[in-house]
C-alpha positions in Angstrom: 0.0 0.0 0.0 1.3 3.4 -1.0 0.5 6.4 1.3 0.7 9.8 -0.3 1.3 12.9 1.8 -1.0 14.9 -0.5 -3.9 12.7 0.5 -3.3 12.4 4.2 -2.6 16.1 4.8 -6.3 16.8 3.9 -7.4 14.7 6.9 -4.6 15.2 9.4 -4.2 18.4 11.4 -0.5 17.7 11.9 1.7 15.2 10.1 4.2 13.7 12.6 7.8 14.7 11.9 9.3 11.3 12.4 6.5 9.5 10.6 8.6 6.6 9.3 9.8 5.5 12.8 6.3 6.0 14.2 4.8 3.7 11.6 7.6 1.1 12.0 7.3 1.0 15.8 3.5 1.1 16.1 1.7 0.2 12.9 3.5 -1.9 10.3 6.8 -2.1 8.4 7.7 0.7 6.1 9.3 -0.8 3.0 10.2 2.5 1.3 10.2 6.2 2.1 10.8 8.6 -0.8 9.8 12.0 -2.1 7.2 12.3 -4.9 9.5 14.2 -7.2 13.0 15.6 -7.5 11.7 18.9 -8.9 12.7 21.8 -6.6 12.1 25.5 -6.1 9.3 25.8 -8.8 6.9 28.7 -8.3 3.8 30.3 -9.9 4.4 33.4 -12.0 2.3 35.6 -14.3 3.3 36.8 -17.8 3.1 40.6 -17.9 4.6 41.2 -21.3 6.8 39.7 -24.0 8.7 40.9 -27.0 10.7 39.3 -29.7 14.4 39.6 -29.4 16.0 41.5 -32.3 18.0 39.4 -34.8 16.4 36.2 -33.5 13.7 34.1 -35.2 12.5 32.1 -32.2 13.5 33.9 -28.9 11.3 36.1 -26.8 12.1 38.2 -23.8 9.2 37.6 -21.3 8.5 39.7 -18.2 7.2 37.5 -15.4 5.7 38.6 -12.0 6.4 36.2 -9.1 4.9 38.5 -6.5 8.0 39.8 -4.7 9.8 40.8 -7.9 9.8 40.8 -11.7 12.0 38.3 -13.7 13.2 38.7 -17.3 13.2 35.2 -18.9 14.3 34.4 -22.4 11.9 31.8 -23.9 11.6 30.0 -27.3 8.0 28.8 -26.9 5.6 30.4 -29.4 2.4 29.9 -27.3 3.0 32.9 -25.0 -0.2 34.6 -23.7 -0.2 37.8 -21.5 -2.0 37.5 -18.2 -1.6 33.7 -17.9 -0.1 32.0 -14.9 2.8 29.7 -15.6 5.4 27.5 -13.9 8.6 29.4 -13.3 12.0 27.8 -12.6 14.3 30.3 -10.9 18.0 30.1 -10.5 18.8 27.1 -8.4 15.7 25.2 -9.4 15.9 21.6 -10.4 13.9 20.1 -13.3 13.5 16.3 -13.2 12.6 16.1 -16.9 15.8 17.8 -17.9 17.8 16.3 -15.0 19.6 19.6 -14.5 19.7 22.7 -12.3 18.6 26.1 -13.7 21.2 28.9 -13.8 21.1 32.5 -14.8 22.4 32.7 -18.4 23.3 35.5 -20.8 21.8 35.0 -24.2 22.6 37.6 -26.9 23.9 39.9 -24.1 20.6 39.7 -22.2 20.4 38.0 -18.8 17.7 35.3 -18.5 16.7 34.9 -14.8 15.2 31.4 -15.2 12.9 29.3 -17.3 9.2 29.0 -18.2 8.3 25.3 -17.9 6.3 22.7 -19.8 5.0 19.7 -17.9 7.4 17.3 -19.7 10.3 19.3 -18.3 8.9 18.4 -14.8 9.2 14.8 -15.7 5.5 14.1 -16.4 5.0 11.7 -19.3 3.3 13.0 -22.5 1.2 9.8 -22.4 -1.0 11.2 -19.6 -1.3 14.8 -20.9 -3.9 16.4 -23.1 -3.1 17.8 -26.5 -3.1 21.3 -25.1 -0.9 20.4 -22.2 1.7 18.9 -24.6 2.1 22.1 -26.8 4.6 24.0 -24.8 4.4 26.2 -21.7 1.8 25.0 -19.2 -0.9 27.5 -18.4 -3.0 27.2 -15.2 -6.8 27.6 -15.7 -8.2 31.1 -15.0 -10.8 29.5 -12.8 -8.2 28.4 -10.3 -7.2 31.0 -7.6 -3.4 30.7 -7.3 -1.1 33.0 -5.4 1.8 34.3 -7.3 5.2 33.1 -5.9 3.5 30.0 -4.3 4.8 26.5 -4.6 3.8 24.9 -7.9 4.3 21.3 -6.6 1.7 21.7 -3.9 -1.0 22.6 -6.5 0.1 19.7 -8.8 0.0 17.2 -5.8 3.7 16.5 -6.3 5.1 18.0 -3.1 5.7 15.6 -0.2 6.6 12.1 0.5 5.4 8.6 -0.3 5.3 5.7 2.2 5.2 2.1 0.9 3.8 -0.1 3.6 4.4 -3.9 4.0 0.9 -5.1 4.9 -0.4 -8.5 5.9 -3.7 -9.6 4.3 -5.6 -9.4 7.7 -5.0 -5.6 8.1 -7.6 -4.6 5.5 -8.2 -1.3 7.3 -4.8 -0.1 6.2 -5.6 -0.5 2.5 -7.0 3.0 2.5 -5.6 6.4 3.5 -8.5 7.0 5.9 -7.8 3.7 7.7 -4.1 4.5 7.9 -4.8 8.0 9.2 -7.1 6.6 12.0 -4.3 4.3 13.1 -1.7 7.1 12.8 -3.8 9.4 14.9 -4.1 6.7 17.5 -0.4 5.8 17.8 0.6 9.5 17.8 -2.0 10.1 20.6 -4.1 12.5 18.6 -7.8 12.8 18.7 -9.8 12.2 15.5 -11.8 15.4 15.7 -10.1 17.0 12.6 -10.5 13.8 10.6 -14.2 13.5 11.5 -14.7 17.2 10.5 -13.1 16.6 7.1 -15.2 13.5 6.5 -18.4 15.6 6.8 -19.0 16.8 3.2 -21.8 19.2 2.5 -22.7 19.5 -1.2 -24.8 22.1 -2.9 -28.0 20.4 -3.9 -30.6 21.4 -6.5 -34.3 21.2 -5.6 -34.9 18.1 -7.7 -35.4 15.0 -5.6 -33.6 11.7 -6.0 -36.4 9.5 -7.4 -34.6 6.2 -7.4 -35.8 3.2 -5.3 -33.8 0.3 -3.9 -34.9 -3.2 -3.3 -32.5 -5.7 -1.6 -33.6 -9.4 -2.1 -30.4 -11.0 -0.8 -29.2 -10.9 2.9 -25.6 -10.9 1.7 -26.0 -7.2 0.7 -26.2 -5.3 4.0 -26.5 -1.8 2.5 -27.0 -0.1 -0.9 -26.9 3.7 -1.5 -27.8 5.7 -4.6 -27.5 9.3 -5.6 -28.7 10.9 -8.8 -26.5 13.5 -10.5 -27.3 15.7 -13.6 -25.3 17.7 -16.0 -21.9 16.1 -15.9 -19.2 16.3 -18.6 -16.9 13.5 -19.3 -13.4 14.8 -19.8 -9.8 14.5 -18.6 -9.3 14.9 -14.9 -7.4 17.9 -13.4 -3.6 17.3 -13.3 -3.5 17.0 -9.5 -5.8 14.0 -9.5 -3.9 12.4 -12.4 -0.6 12.8 -10.4 -2.1 11.2 -7.3 -3.3 8.2 -9.3 -0.1 7.8 -11.2 1.9 7.8 -7.9 -0.4 5.0 -6.7 0.3 3.0 -10.0 -3.2 3.7 -11.3 -3.6 4.9 -14.9 -5.9 7.9 -15.4 -8.9 7.3 -17.7 -11.4 10.2 -17.4 -12.8 12.3 -14.6 -15.5 9.8 -13.6 -13.2 6.8 -13.4 -10.4 8.8 -11.9 -12.7 10.1 -9.1 -13.8 6.5 -8.4 -10.2 5.4 -8.1 -9.3 8.4 -5.9 -12.2 7.5 -3.5 -10.9 3.9 -3.5 -7.4 4.9 -2.3 -8.8 7.6 0.0 -11.6 5.7 1.7 -11.1 2.1 0.6 -14.7 2.1 -0.7 -15.6 1.2 -4.3 -17.8 3.6 -6.2 -20.0 2.6 -9.2 -21.4 4.9 -11.9 -24.4 4.1 -14.1 -25.7 6.1 -17.0 -29.1 7.1 -15.7 -30.5 7.8 -19.2 -29.8 4.2 -20.2 -31.8 2.7 -17.3 -35.3 1.5 -18.0 -36.8 2.8 -14.8 -35.9 4.1 -11.4 -35.8 0.7 -9.7 -32.5 -0.7 -8.5 -32.7 -4.4 -7.4 -30.0 -6.4 -5.6 -30.9 -10.0 -6.3 -29.5 -13.5 -6.9 -28.7 -14.4 -10.5 -31.0 -16.9 -12.2 -29.6 -20.4 -12.9 -27.6 -20.3 -16.1 -28.2 -16.5 -16.5 -25.8 -15.1 -19.1 -24.1 -11.7 -18.7 -21.6 -9.7 -20.8 -19.2 -7.6 -18.8 -17.9 -4.1 -19.8 -14.9 -5.7 -21.5 -17.3 -7.8 -23.7 -16.6 -11.1 -22.0 -19.5 -13.5 -21.5 -20.1 -15.4 -18.2 -22.8 -17.9 -17.1 -24.0 -17.4 -13.5 -25.8 -19.6 -11.1 -28.2 -18.9 -8.2 -25.4 -18.3 -5.7 -24.1 -15.2 -7.6 -25.3 -11.7 -6.9 -26.2 -9.1 -9.5 -27.4 -5.5 -9.5 -30.5 -5.2 -11.8 -32.6 -2.5 -13.3 -36.1 -3.7 -14.3 -34.8 -7.2 -13.5 -32.1 -6.8 -16.1 -28.5 -7.1 -14.7 -26.4 -4.0 -15.0 -23.6 -5.1 -12.7 -22.0 -8.3 -11.4 -22.3 -7.2 -7.7 -19.0 -6.1 -6.2 -16.9 -7.2 -9.2 -17.6 -5.5 -12.6 -20.2 -3.5 -14.6 -21.9 -4.9 -17.6 -21.8 -3.7 -21.1 -25.5 -2.6 -21.3 -24.8 0.5 -19.2 -21.5 1.9 -20.4 -20.4 5.4 -19.5 -19.4 7.3 -22.6 -18.6 10.8 -23.8 -22.4 11.4 -24.4 -23.3 10.6 -20.8 -24.9 13.5 -19.0 -26.9 12.1 -16.1 -25.6 9.4 -13.8 -26.3 7.6 -10.6 -23.5 7.0 -8.1 -23.8 3.9 -5.9 -22.0 2.4 -2.9 -22.7 -0.9 -1.2 -21.6 -3.3 1.4 -21.5 -7.0 0.4 -20.6 -10.0 2.5 -17.0 -10.6 1.5 -17.3 -14.4 1.1 -20.1 -14.1 -1.6 -17.9 -11.8 -3.7 -14.9 -14.0 -3.2 -16.8 -17.1 -4.2 -18.1 -15.6 -7.4 -14.8 -14.1 -8.3 -12.9 -17.4 -7.8 -15.6 -19.4 -9.6 -15.6 -17.2 -12.7 -11.8 -16.5 -12.5 -12.7 -12.8 -12.7 -10.8 -10.6 -10.3 -10.8 -6.8 -10.4 -9.4 -4.0 -8.2 -12.9 -3.5 -6.8 -13.5 -7.1 -6.1 -10.3 -7.3 -4.1 -11.5 -4.6 -1.8 -14.9 -6.3 -1.3 -13.3 -9.7 -0.7 -11.0 -8.2 2.0 -13.9 -6.3 3.5 -14.6 -2.5 3.6 -15.6 -0.1 6.4 -19.3 0.0 6.3 -19.4 3.3 8.3 -17.6 5.1 5.4 -19.7 4.1 2.4 -22.1 7.0 2.6 -19.3 9.5 3.4 -17.4 8.1 0.4 -20.4 8.7 -1.8 -20.7 12.3 -0.5 -17.0 12.9 -1.2 -17.4 11.6 -4.8 -20.3 14.0 -5.3 -18.2 16.9 -4.0 -15.4 16.1 -6.5 -17.9 15.8 -9.3 -19.3 19.2 -8.4 -15.9 20.8 -8.3 -14.6 19.3 -11.5 -17.6 18.9 -13.8 -20.1 21.5 -12.3 -22.5 18.6 -11.8 -25.9 19.2 -10.3 -26.6 17.0 -7.3 -30.2 16.1 -6.5 -31.5 16.2 -2.9 -30.8 13.3 -0.5 -29.1 9.9 -0.9 -31.6 7.0 -1.3 -30.3 4.4 1.1 -31.4 0.9 2.0 -29.7 -0.7 5.0 -30.9 -4.1 6.3 -27.9 -5.0 8.5 -24.9 -3.5 10.1 -21.7 -5.6 10.3 -20.7 -6.5 13.9 -17.4 -7.5 15.4 -17.3 -10.1 18.2 -17.4 -9.2 21.9 -14.0 -10.2 23.4 -13.4 -11.1 27.0 -10.2 -9.8 28.7 -8.7 -9.2 32.1 -5.7 -7.3 33.4 -4.0 -10.5 34.6 -4.6 -12.2 31.2 -3.0 -9.3 29.4 0.0 -9.2 31.8 0.6 -13.0 31.5 0.5 -12.9 27.7 2.8 -9.8 27.3 5.1 -9.9 30.3 4.3 -6.2 30.7 2.7 -4.8 33.9 0.0 -2.8 32.1 -2.2 -0.5 34.2 -5.9 -0.2 33.7 -5.5 3.5 32.8 -3.0 2.5 30.0 -5.3 -0.1 28.5 -8.3 2.1 28.6 -6.4 5.0 26.9 -4.9 2.7 24.2 -8.2 1.1 23.4 -10.1 4.4 23.2 -7.5 5.9 20.9 -8.0 2.8 18.6 -11.8 3.4 18.8 -12.5 0.2 20.6 -15.8 0.0 22.6 -15.1 -1.0 26.2 -18.0 -2.7 28.1 -17.9 -2.7 31.9 -20.4 -2.6 34.7 -19.3 0.7 36.3 -21.2 -0.2 39.5 -19.4 -3.4 40.2 -16.2 -3.0 38.3 -13.1 -3.2 40.5 -10.3 -1.3 38.7 -7.4 -2.7 40.8 -8.5 -6.4 40.6 -6.2 -8.2 38.2 -8.8 -10.9 37.5 -11.6 -8.4 36.9 -13.2 -9.3 33.5 -14.1 -6.7 31.0 -15.3 -6.8 27.4 -14.2 -5.0 24.2 -15.4 -4.7 20.6 -13.2 -3.5 17.8 -14.3 -0.8 15.3 -16.1 -2.1 12.3 -13.2 -1.4 9.9 -11.1 -4.0 11.8 -11.7 -7.5 10.4 -8.6 -8.9 12.0 -9.7 -8.6 15.7 -11.6 -11.8 16.7 -9.8 -13.3 19.7 -8.2 -11.8 22.9 -4.7 -12.2 21.4 -5.7 -9.8 18.6 -6.6 -7.1 21.1 -3.3 -7.8 22.9 -1.4 -7.3 19.6 -3.0 -3.9 19.3 -2.0 -3.0 22.9 1.6 -3.9 22.1 1.5 -1.8 18.9 0.3 1.2 21.0 2.9 0.4 23.7 5.6 0.3 20.9 7.4 -2.7 19.6 10.7 -0.9 20.4 9.7 -0.7 24.0 9.1 -4.4 24.5 12.0 -5.7 26.6 13.6 -9.0 25.6 15.2 -10.9 28.5 18.2 -12.7 27.0 19.1 -14.2 30.3 16.5 -16.9 29.8 18.0 -18.0 26.5 20.1 -21.1 26.9 23.3 -21.3 24.9 23.1 -25.0 24.3 23.4 -27.1 21.2 20.1 -28.8 20.3 19.9 -32.1 18.5 17.2 -33.6 16.4 15.1 -36.4 17.8 15.2 -39.9 16.3 11.8 -39.2 14.7 13.0 -35.9 13.2 16.2 -37.6 11.8 14.1 -40.4 10.3 11.8 -38.0 8.5 14.8 -36.0 7.3 16.5 -39.1 6.0 13.2 -40.3 4.4 13.2 -37.0 2.5 16.8 -37.6 1.3 15.8 -41.1 0.2 12.9 -39.9 -1.9 14.9 -37.1 -3.5 17.7 -39.6 -4.4 15.2 -41.9 -6.0 14.0 -39.0 -8.2 11.1 -37.4 -6.4 10.5 -33.6 -6.0 9.1 -32.4 -2.7 6.0 -30.3 -2.8 4.1 -28.4 -0.2 0.3 -28.0 -0.6 -2.1 -25.9 1.4 -3.6 -27.4 4.6 -6.9 -25.8 3.6 -8.8 -27.3 0.7 -12.2 -26.8 -1.0 -15.2 -29.0 -0.1 -15.0 -30.6 -3.6 -11.3 -31.7 -3.2 -12.0 -33.0 0.4 -14.5 -35.5 -1.0 -12.2 -37.1 -3.6 -11.1 -39.8 -1.2 -12.7 -41.4 1.9 -13.1 -38.8 4.6 -14.4 -38.4 8.1 -17.8 -36.6 7.9 -16.8 -34.5 10.9 -14.7 -32.1 8.9 -12.8 -29.2 10.5 -14.3 -26.2 8.7 -13.3 -22.5 9.0 -16.0 -20.3 10.4 -14.8 -17.3 8.3 -12.8 -18.5 5.3 -11.0 -16.1 3.1 -12.1 -18.1 0.0 -14.3 -21.0 -0.8 -11.3 -22.8 -2.2 -9.7 -22.8 1.3 -12.5 -23.8 3.6 -11.7 -27.2 5.1 -8.6 -28.6 6.9 -7.5 -31.5 4.7 -8.0 -35.1 5.9 -5.5 -36.5 3.3 -2.7 -35.3 1.2 -3.2 -37.0 -2.2 -6.4 -35.1 -3.0 -4.3 -32.0 -3.4 -1.8 -34.0 -5.5 -4.5 -34.3 -8.2 -4.6 -30.5 -8.5 -0.8 -30.3 -8.6 -0.5 -33.0 -11.2 -3.2 -31.3 -13.3 -1.5 -27.9 -13.0 1.8 -29.4 -14.3 0.3 -31.5 -17.0 -1.7 -28.6 -18.4 1.7 -26.9 -18.9 3.2 -29.9 -20.7 5.1 -31.1 -17.7 3.8 -34.7 -18.0 6.6 -36.7 -16.3 6.2 -36.0 -12.6 7.3 -37.7 -9.4 6.2 -35.7 -6.3 6.1 -36.4 -2.6 4.9 -34.5 0.5 5.3 -35.1 4.2 2.6 -33.1 5.9 -0.1 -33.1 8.5 -3.8 -34.1 8.1 -6.5 -32.9 10.4 -9.4 -34.4 12.2 -11.6 -33.0 15.0 -9.9 -35.1 17.7 -6.2 -34.7 16.5 -3.8 -34.2 13.7 -1.5 -36.8 12.1 1.7 -36.9 10.0 1.4 -38.5 6.6 3.5 -39.3 3.5 2.1 -39.0 0.0 3.6 -39.9 -3.4 2.3 -39.1 -6.9 3.6 -40.3 -10.3 2.6 -39.6 -13.9 4.2 -40.0 -17.3 7.7 -41.6 -17.3 9.3 -42.3 -13.9 12.7 -42.6 -15.7 13.2 -41.1 -19.2 15.3 -42.9 -21.8 18.9 -42.0 -22.5 21.9 -43.4 -24.3 22.4 -45.9 -21.5 18.8 -46.6 -20.3 15.3 -47.1 -21.5 12.0 -45.5 -20.4 10.4 -46.7 -17.2 6.7 -45.7 -17.4 4.9 -44.8 -14.2 2.6 -47.6 -13.1 0.9 -49.2 -10.1 3.8 -51.6 -9.7 6.5 -49.0 -10.0 4.8 -47.2 -7.1 4.5 -50.4 -5.2 8.2 -51.0 -5.6 8.9 -47.5 -4.2 6.7 -48.3 -1.3 8.7 -51.5 -0.6 11.9 -49.4 -0.7 10.4 -47.0 1.9 9.3 -50.0 4.0 12.8 -51.3 3.9 14.2 -48.0 5.0 11.7 -47.7 7.8 12.4 -51.4 8.8 8.7 -52.3 8.7 6.8 -55.1 6.9 3.9 -53.9 4.8 1.1 -55.8 3.0 -1.2 -54.7 0.3 -4.9 -55.7 0.4 -7.1 -55.5 -2.6 -10.0 -53.1 -2.3 -12.5 -51.2 -4.5 -13.8 -48.6 -2.0 -12.0 -45.6 -3.5 -14.3 -44.1 -6.2 -11.4 -41.8 -7.5 -9.3 -44.9 -8.3 -9.7 -47.5 -11.1 -11.5 -50.7 -9.9 -8.9 -53.5 -9.5 -6.0 -51.1 -9.5 -6.2 -50.0 -5.9 -5.2 -51.4 -2.5 -5.1 -50.7 1.2 -1.7 -50.7 2.9 -1.5 -52.8 6.0 1.0 -52.7 8.9 0.6 -54.9 12.0 -2.9 -55.8 10.8 -4.0 -52.2 10.7 -4.7 -50.1 7.7 -2.2 -47.2 7.5 -2.7 -46.0 3.9 -3.9 -46.7 0.4 -2.7 -46.4 -3.2 -4.1 -46.7 -6.7 -4.5 -45.4 -10.3 -6.7 -42.4 -11.0 -9.8 -43.5 -13.0 -11.0 -42.1 -16.3 -13.6 -39.7 -14.7 -11.0 -38.0 -12.6 -8.6 -37.9 -15.5 -11.2 -36.3 -17.7 -12.3 -33.8 -15.1 -8.8 -32.7 -14.2 -7.2 -33.2 -17.7 -4.8 -35.9 -16.4 -2.9 -38.7 -18.0 -2.8 -41.9 -16.0 -1.6 -41.0 -12.6 -0.7 -43.1 -9.5 -1.1 -42.0 -5.9 -0.1 -43.4 -2.6 -0.5 -42.2 1.0 0.6 -43.7 4.3 0.6 -42.6 7.9 3.9 -41.8 9.6 2.7 -42.5 13.1 4.9 -43.0 16.1 4.7 -46.8 15.9 6.2 -46.7 12.4 8.8 -43.9 13.0 10.0 -45.5 16.3 10.8 -48.9 14.7 14.4 -50.1 15.4 16.5 -48.9 12.5 19.8 -50.5 13.6 21.4 -52.3 10.7 22.6 -55.8 11.3 25.4 -57.2 9.1 26.5 -60.7 8.3 29.2 -62.3 6.2 28.4 -63.0 2.5 28.1 -66.7 1.8 31.0 -68.3 0.1 28.8 -71.0 -1.4 26.5 -70.8 -4.4 22.8 -70.5 -4.0 20.3 -73.1 -5.2 17.2 -71.9 -7.1 13.9 -73.6 -7.5 10.7 -72.4 -9.2 7.2 -73.6 -8.3 4.2 -73.1 -10.6 0.7 -74.0 -9.3 -3.0 -73.4 -9.8 -4.9 -71.8 -6.9 -8.3 -70.4 -6.2 -8.8 -66.7 -7.0 -10.0 -66.1 -3.5 -6.4 -66.4 -2.3 -3.7 -64.0 -3.4 0.1 -63.8 -3.2 0.0 -62.1 0.2 -1.8 -65.1 1.8 0.7 -67.5 0.3 3.7 -65.3 1.3 2.5 -65.2 4.9 2.2 -69.0 5.0 5.7 -69.5 3.5 7.3 -67.1 5.9 5.8 -69.0 8.9 7.1 -72.3 7.5 10.6 -71.7 6.1 13.8 -72.8 7.7 17.0 -70.9 8.3 18.3 -72.3 5.0 15.9 -70.2 3.1 17.3 -67.1 1.6 14.4 -65.4 -0.2 11.4 -65.9 -2.5 9.6 -63.7 -5.1 6.6 -63.8 -7.4 7.7 -64.5 -11.0 4.4 -64.8 -12.9 0.6 -64.5 -12.7 -1.3 -66.4 -15.4 -5.0 -66.4 -16.3 -6.3 -68.7 -19.0 -9.6 -69.9 -20.5 -8.2 -73.4 -20.0 -8.5 -73.0 -16.3 -11.8 -72.9 -14.3 -13.2 -69.4 -13.9 -12.4 -69.4 -10.2 -8.7 -70.3 -10.8 -5.5 -68.7 -11.8 -1.8 -69.7 -11.9 1.2 -68.4 -9.9 4.9 -69.0 -10.3 7.2 -68.4 -7.3 10.9 -68.4 -7.4 12.9 -69.7 -4.3 16.5 -69.1 -3.5 18.3 -71.2 -0.8 21.7 -70.7 0.8 23.7 -71.7 3.8 26.7 -70.0 5.3 28.1 -73.3 6.6 28.1 -75.1 3.2 25.8 -77.9 4.5 23.1 -77.1 1.8 22.7 -79.7 -1.0 20.2 -80.7 -3.6 18.6 -83.4 -1.4 17.9 -81.0 1.4 16.5 -78.4 -1.0 14.2 -81.0 -2.7 13.0 -82.1 0.8 12.2 -78.5 1.7 10.3 -77.9 -1.6 8.2 -81.0 -1.0 7.3 -79.7 2.5 6.3 -76.3 1.0 4.1 -78.0 -1.7 2.4 -80.1 1.0 1.8 -77.1 3.2 0.3 -75.1 0.4 -1.8 -78.0 -0.7 -3.0 -78.6 2.8 -4.0 -74.9 3.3 -5.0 -73.8 -0.2 -5.6 -77.0 -2.2 -3.0 -76.0 -4.9 -2.5 -78.0 -8.0 1.2 -78.1 -9.0 1.8 -77.7 -12.7 
């Protein structure tokens, strides 16, 4: 946010001398402080006479009155007019456009005492000047009362400083000059009397009544105000307004748009204009859009609305997408003569929801989404009328038509002196707290008959002013008290800081090493938001008792996530839409439930897991590649995991999904995204996995045991057999592990075979066995004997048929 001295001095009786330190210590961080221009020592003069210099084609000797003396200035401009007031650069002046100081010069044996200036010589770009202003010397309008010898920069709104503030999103009250001034008054211990006086605008009204009527059909519109204005002229704004807007990085357009933008940076209140002659009748309706209602915005883009969106209508025809943008059926143009000005207060979440859904964000919608000061919206309307009257000679009709159905309220917060002292470590007195809160315009609620001022545990209640959206809990109030006290006055006791070296716990080390493992395999770590939309939260099985935000900033961030991989779908979609198809992501993060929060690990694959090169071939991402990575993770964590077939995950393909089991408990799941998810999110086949990293898993003994490599060759045997489909490899694996002797080295699944030649309830498996013995006692006879026992055991339990 940029704070312009030319704006705040209108509303401040005294601007603090050390304003930068004051703001840094009590309000927010000042990122930059600089002066609006390098121009210096420029004054207003009046041309009394001019004559052409003999023997010169282009030079004139001009006599200029600067109040206390007359100057002789040699000038080459040919648009000289006697009696006009001009910009005069005396000796010692600096012109930013020329990047030079002005000195007295002798030209053709005549002394020139300075220079008559054009606006470009002041460093103002031609792009924002009218054709008249570009021609040469700049002449001030005869309508403007200017004192000779006075500072030109003040009149042009170029004298003074600019503060660039570093604001957090919660301090919405500081996104306007009025909000900043109220805070500045408070921290500089000034009363707001002068500000309140300046906010009272009295306009000259004509006898004609404002005949418009307002009807609010949606409770999310708390207030709507309309004023009818006649006889306006659309033209370029005065230079002082254009300069203020340009310094705020806002491009001037015309006087109506510029006034609306000036009100926005002054009050933080959006102003809308409508051409009154293009309206069908005098009825303004705030209503919900109809299902599939089509609108065309002022930039000629079409949108389809639903019943949750809000529109401003005339004769039931939308003329504005409420709080976001005007529609093209009521454009203001050069022929516009009569207008209505409107201000409104909308519930921030309804504007945010529509803006996010339509992917339509404007400067106005950002203010409404953050929240505006409802107490200022009528005053902002009056200020806009005042500017229109000054600049365009507009005629303002009597009274503002206003409809208010609700006033926004801040919560009542409970505090005590003891609570404040314990939180801050500062022995605040009641008198200090009362003074600070009143300066910040808090409402203090106490029972004066029973309130004990010296009782540390005495409870009292406070309510923040309506412009403060960030004060909802006691700690927010304490933050304001500390700001008023001054951050620089808060004492830090370094004696309590221990100079000891801290070490990571076993759990922290294991998580860190797990990250290294996944990075070495080829995964990139991502971090997704803990808050997700309701739609994303339902992609995978979830607890119906979701943790929802009471006051979400946006509908996309409303629920605390109960899994990680739902967000992976959005991440993979985002990358694949940008032609980044080959992805391997992981995240270690928390998931949240009403009773507690848990640490989880999620993996996501798409495209090629390994791309081909001169020494290697492609390895496509697949369910089994992901399973192999899971086994590598299990080996690292020193845990035994099993996969159990399932079909409960509606976002995964049937038959290509599984639950992950540890110690007979489900700790996660994995699978391939199905065609519906792929189509909805524009994905190629993608593979996702998520497991819990609970304490039982992370506290497993990770001590490595080493043994000598056998000097003797291994013996291999393969076993193929037919088995009922109701049994899978995990069942057989469990049985073999319970039965094998110490001679057994390892076994693995080699083949799964389905055939029409088998019964429908049967399939074939091939398992490879490898035997070894460190003592060299292993031979063919012993291995054959073990294989017979394995076959018998499998037949006994599963009725296998050896092939």
